[in-house]
Every structure is written in structure tokens, then in C-alpha cells.
C-alpha positions as a Python dict, from the first residue, in 0.01 Angstrom:
ca = {
    (1, 'X'): (0, 0, 0),
    (2, 'X'): (365, 61, 85),
    (3, 'X'): (454, 225, 416),
    (4, 'X'): (579, 543, 248),
    (5, 'X'): (251, 574, 58),
    (6, 'X'): (54, 523, 381),
    (7, 'X'): (269, 788, 550),
    (8, 'X'): (213, 1039, 269),
    (9, 'X'): (-162, 968, 269),
    (10, 'X'): (-173, 1019, 646),
    (11, 'X'): (11, 1352, 609),
    (12, 'X'): (-261, 1462, 365),
    (13, 'X'): (-543, 1336, 593),
    (14, 'X'): (-421, 1559, 876),
    (15, 'X'): (-493, 1865, 662),
    (16, 'X'): (-860, 1764, 630),
    (17, 'X'): (-947, 1743, 1000),
    (18, 'X'): (-1260, 1943, 1078),
    (19, 'X'): (-1162, 2024, 1438),
    (20, 'X'): (-828, 2141, 1571),
    (21, 'X'): (-624, 1881, 1765),
    (22, 'X'): (-476, 1980, 2100),
    (23, 'X'): (-130, 2138, 2122),
    (24, 'X'): (10, 1814, 2264),
    (25, 'X'): (-134, 1619, 1970),
    (26, 'X'): (17, 1869, 1726),
    (27, 'X'): (356, 1835, 1894),
    (28, 'X'): (336, 1455, 1879),
    (29, 'X'): (249, 1476, 1508),
    (30, 'X'): (536, 1718, 1447),
    (31, 'X'): (792, 1505, 1630),
    (32, 'X'): (693, 1186, 1449),
    (33, 'X'): (680, 1361, 1112),
    (34, 'X'): (1026, 1514, 1153),
    (35, 'X'): (1174, 1185, 1274),
    (36, 'X'): (1019, 1002, 980),
    (37, 'X'): (1133, 1254, 719),
    (38, 'X'): (1462, 1395, 856),
    (39, 'X'): (1581, 1149, 1120),
    (40, 'X'): (1740, 1233, 1455),
    (41, 'X'): (1732, 1593, 1569),
    (42, 'X'): (2085, 1730, 1528),
    (43, 'X'): (1989, 2098, 1552),
    (44, 'X'): (2076, 2318, 1848),
    (45, 'X'): (1805, 2383, 2105),
    (46, 'X'): (1621, 2714, 2055),
    (47, 'X'): (1663, 2991, 2309),
    (48, 'X'): (1462, 3028, 2625),
    (49, 'X'): (1240, 3300, 2476),
    (50, 'X'): (1142, 3094, 2169),
    (51, 'X'): (870, 2893, 2342),
    (52, 'X'): (710, 2755, 2026),
    (53, 'X'): (1044, 2658, 1872),
    (54, 'X'): (1158, 2500, 2198),
    (55, 'X'): (838, 2292, 2226),
    (56, 'X'): (875, 2170, 1867),
    (57, 'X'): (1245, 2092, 1920),
    (58, 'X'): (1167, 1891, 2233),
    (59, 'X'): (884, 1699, 2059),
    (60, 'X'): (1122, 1602, 1780),
    (61, 'X'): (1411, 1526, 2014),
    (62, 'X'): (1184, 1291, 2214),
    (63, 'X'): (1172, 1066, 1905),
    (64, 'X'): (1553, 1042, 1879),
    (65, 'X'): (1688, 699, 1790),
    (66, 'X'): (1363, 583, 1631),
    (67, 'X'): (1403, 427, 1286),
    (68, 'X'): (1236, 597, 989),
    (69, 'X'): (993, 311, 923),
    (70, 'X'): (900, 288, 1292),
    (71, 'X'): (832, 664, 1304),
    (72, 'X'): (623, 638, 986),
    (73, 'X'): (416, 350, 1131),
    (74, 'X'): (354, 544, 1454),
    (75, 'X'): (264, 857, 1257),
    (76, 'X'): (11, 668, 1042),
    (77, 'X'): (-146, 508, 1352),
    (78, 'X'): (-156, 844, 1536),
    (79, 'X'): (-323, 1015, 1238),
    (80, 'X'): (-584, 738, 1218),
    (81, 'X'): (-666, 807, 1583),
    (82, 'X'): (-696, 1181, 1518),
    (83, 'X'): (-918, 1124, 1214),
    (84, 'X'): (-1150, 908, 1422),
    (85, 'X'): (-1156, 1175, 1693),
    (86, 'X'): (-1173, 1498, 1490),
    (87, 'X'): (-1305, 1423, 1139),
}
């Protein structure tokens, strides 16, 4: 299976988890997903009062410089870990 197909399958698997991952795990998933699909974060940082937006921005920005295929591989591996833990 090609990496892109594995990535898309992993993105679908996340939706079928029976228990909710922690906030940190969600942020890690979000950052890797955005890096894999959009690339480096070039958006401006959300304001101080937008706590959720700021956390998501920082999670994505932490992945900056990572190649698309590397982010996809890490995302697939991270999802496999979550499936083993929460499915």
C-alpha cells in the first residue's frame, strides 16, 4: 500500500476510536495531519484569548520543516499506537 493510502486509511481509523484520546494526543495528531496535508505553518499566531486556536497553531508549528512523507509516516505510526490503546 502506498504511503498516501496508508495515511488516508489512518485518518479514517482515528474516527473509529472507542475512547477519547488525551488533549495532547489530539494536538499531536492535528499537528502531524496539518504538516502532512498543508506543509509548514505560515499562518499568524492566534490571539492570547483564543486558547484552543493557539494550542492547535503551536502543535502544527512544532512540526515545521518536516517533509510531507515524513509527517505522513509519523501520523500513520501515531494512529497505530492510538488504535492499540483506545480501540
